[in-house]
MIVEX-612682 format. One record per residue (C-alpha): residue number from 1; residue in one letter; x, y, z. Coordinates in Angstrom, 1 decimal. Layout:
N
    k  r      px      py      pz
  NUM  A       X       Y       Z
...
// end
This chain:
136
    k  r      px      py      pz
    1  M   -46.6     3.8    32.9
    2  A   -48.8     3.1    29.9
    3  A   -49.0     6.8    29.1
    4  Q   -45.3     7.2    29.1
    5  D   -44.9     4.2    26.8
    6  A   -47.5     5.7    24.4
    7  R   -45.8     9.1    24.5
    8  R   -42.3     7.5    23.9
    9  G   -43.8     5.5    21.0
   10  R   -45.2     8.7    19.4
   11  E   -41.8    10.5    19.8
   12  E   -39.9     7.7    18.2
   13  S   -42.3     7.5    15.3
   14  Q   -42.0    11.3    14.8
   15  T   -38.2    11.1    14.9
   16  A   -38.2     8.2    12.5
   17  S   -40.5    10.1    10.0
   18  A   -38.3    13.2    10.3
   19  R   -35.2    11.1     9.5
   20  A   -37.1     9.5     6.5
   21  D   -38.0    13.0     5.2
   22  A   -34.4    14.3     5.4
   23  P   -32.3    14.0     2.2
   24  Q   -30.2    10.8     2.2
   25  P   -26.7    10.6     0.7
   26  S   -26.2     8.5    -2.3
   27  G   -23.3     6.6    -3.9
   28  A   -19.9     6.5    -2.2
   29  A   -21.1     8.9     0.6
   30  A   -23.8     6.5     1.6
   31  D   -21.4     3.5     1.6
   32  H   -18.9     5.5     3.7
   33  Q   -21.6     6.4     6.2
   34  A   -22.9     2.9     6.4
   35  Q   -19.4     1.5     7.1
   36  R   -18.1     4.2     9.6
   37  P   -20.4     5.9    12.0
   38  T   -19.5     9.5    12.6
   39  H   -18.0    10.5    15.9
   40  P   -20.2    13.1    17.6
   41  H   -17.3    15.0    19.2
   42  R   -14.9    15.4    16.4
   43  P   -15.6    16.7    12.9
   44  P   -14.4    14.6     9.9
   45  E   -11.7    17.1     9.0
   46  Q   -10.1    16.8    12.4
   47  R   -10.2    13.0    12.2
   48  F    -8.6    13.2     8.7
   49  R    -5.8    15.5    10.1
   50  D    -5.2    13.2    13.0
   51  T    -4.9    10.2    10.7
   52  V    -2.5    12.0     8.3
   53  A    -0.4    13.2    11.3
   54  R    -0.3     9.6    12.8
   55  K     0.8     8.1     9.4
   56  A     3.4    10.9     8.9
   57  A     4.9    10.3    12.4
   58  R     5.1     6.5    11.7
   59  K     6.9     7.2     8.4
   60  A     9.3     9.5    10.1
   61  R    10.1     6.9    12.8
   62  A    10.7     4.3    10.1
   63  R    13.0     6.6     8.2
   64  A    14.9     7.5    11.4
   65  G    15.7     3.8    11.8
   66  E    14.0     3.3    15.2
   67  D    11.9     0.3    14.0
   68  R    14.7    -1.6    12.3
   69  S    14.9    -5.0    13.9
   70  I    16.5    -8.2    12.7
   71  F    13.3    -8.9    10.7
   72  F    13.8    -5.6     8.8
   73  W    17.3    -6.6     7.8
   74  L    16.2   -10.2     6.9
   75  G    13.5    -8.6     4.7
   76  M    16.1    -6.4     3.1
   77  F    18.3    -9.4     2.4
   78  G    15.4   -11.1     0.7
   79  M    14.5    -8.0    -1.3
   80  V    18.1    -7.6    -2.5
   81  G    18.1   -11.3    -3.6
   82  W    15.0   -10.9    -5.6
   83  A    16.2    -7.6    -7.0
   84  V    19.2    -9.4    -8.5
   85  A    17.4   -12.8    -9.3
   86  I    14.5   -11.4   -11.3
   87  P    16.5    -9.3   -13.9
   88  T    19.0   -12.2   -14.2
   89  L    16.3   -14.7   -15.0
   90  A    14.6   -12.2   -17.4
   91  G    18.0   -11.8   -19.1
   92  V    18.4   -15.5   -19.5
   93  A    14.9   -15.9   -20.9
   94  L    15.5   -13.0   -23.4
   95  G    18.9   -14.5   -24.4
   96  L    17.4   -18.0   -25.0
   97  W    14.6   -16.4   -27.1
   98  L    17.2   -14.4   -29.1
   99  D    19.4   -17.5   -29.6
  100  R    16.4   -19.3   -31.2
  101  I    15.2   -16.3   -33.4
  102  W    18.6   -14.8   -34.3
  103  P    21.5   -17.2   -33.7
  104  A    25.0   -15.6   -33.5
  105  A    28.0   -17.6   -34.6
  106  E    30.6   -16.0   -32.4
  107  A    28.7   -15.0   -29.3
  108  S    25.8   -16.4   -27.2
  109  W    22.8   -14.1   -26.7
  110  T    22.0   -16.1   -23.5
  111  L    25.4   -15.3   -21.9
  112  T    25.3   -11.7   -23.0
  113  C    21.7   -11.1   -21.6
  114  L    22.7   -13.0   -18.5
  115  L    25.5   -10.6   -17.8
  116  L    23.3    -7.6   -18.6
  117  G    20.6    -9.0   -16.2
  118  V    23.1    -9.5   -13.4
  119  A    24.4    -5.9   -13.9
  120  L    20.9    -4.5   -13.9
  121  G    20.0    -6.5   -10.8
  122  V    23.1    -5.3    -8.9
  123  L    22.4    -1.7    -9.8
  124  N    18.7    -2.2    -8.7
  125  A    19.8    -3.8    -5.4
  126  W    22.4    -1.0    -4.8
  127  Y    19.7     1.6    -5.3
  128  W    17.3     0.0    -2.9
  129  V    19.9    -0.6    -0.2
  130  K    21.1     3.0    -0.5
  131  R    17.5     4.3    -0.3
  132  E    16.6     2.2     2.7
  133  S    19.8     3.0     4.6
  134  G    19.0     6.7     4.4
  135  D    22.0     7.8     2.4
  136  H    20.3     9.8    -0.2
// end
């Protein structure tokens, strides 16, 4: 028993010294190896191909509309709201600034930029809804 333990200890120390003599990766490669141990049965190229194929299949399912639940449409409703609200508010801010810097006697820059912001927001929302509904 003691002889086996001694022999095992020598083998482990020889293996450790052989690993220490081997060139060690540096930089990002060392960080990657430290974070993810390599799988002994599949090469990294195969794992990369599998990951890309899995993500492509998920994207194709999403584009096909299989995963569109009520939450998707609620999110779309919120996105459309923000797509209109942000350009509208930006137009109002720009109009107020222009009214202070360059006042116009017959027209209000605030109202003009407000209308331009709403128009831009509606076009933006229309683009996103068309893109997400699949009507390219």
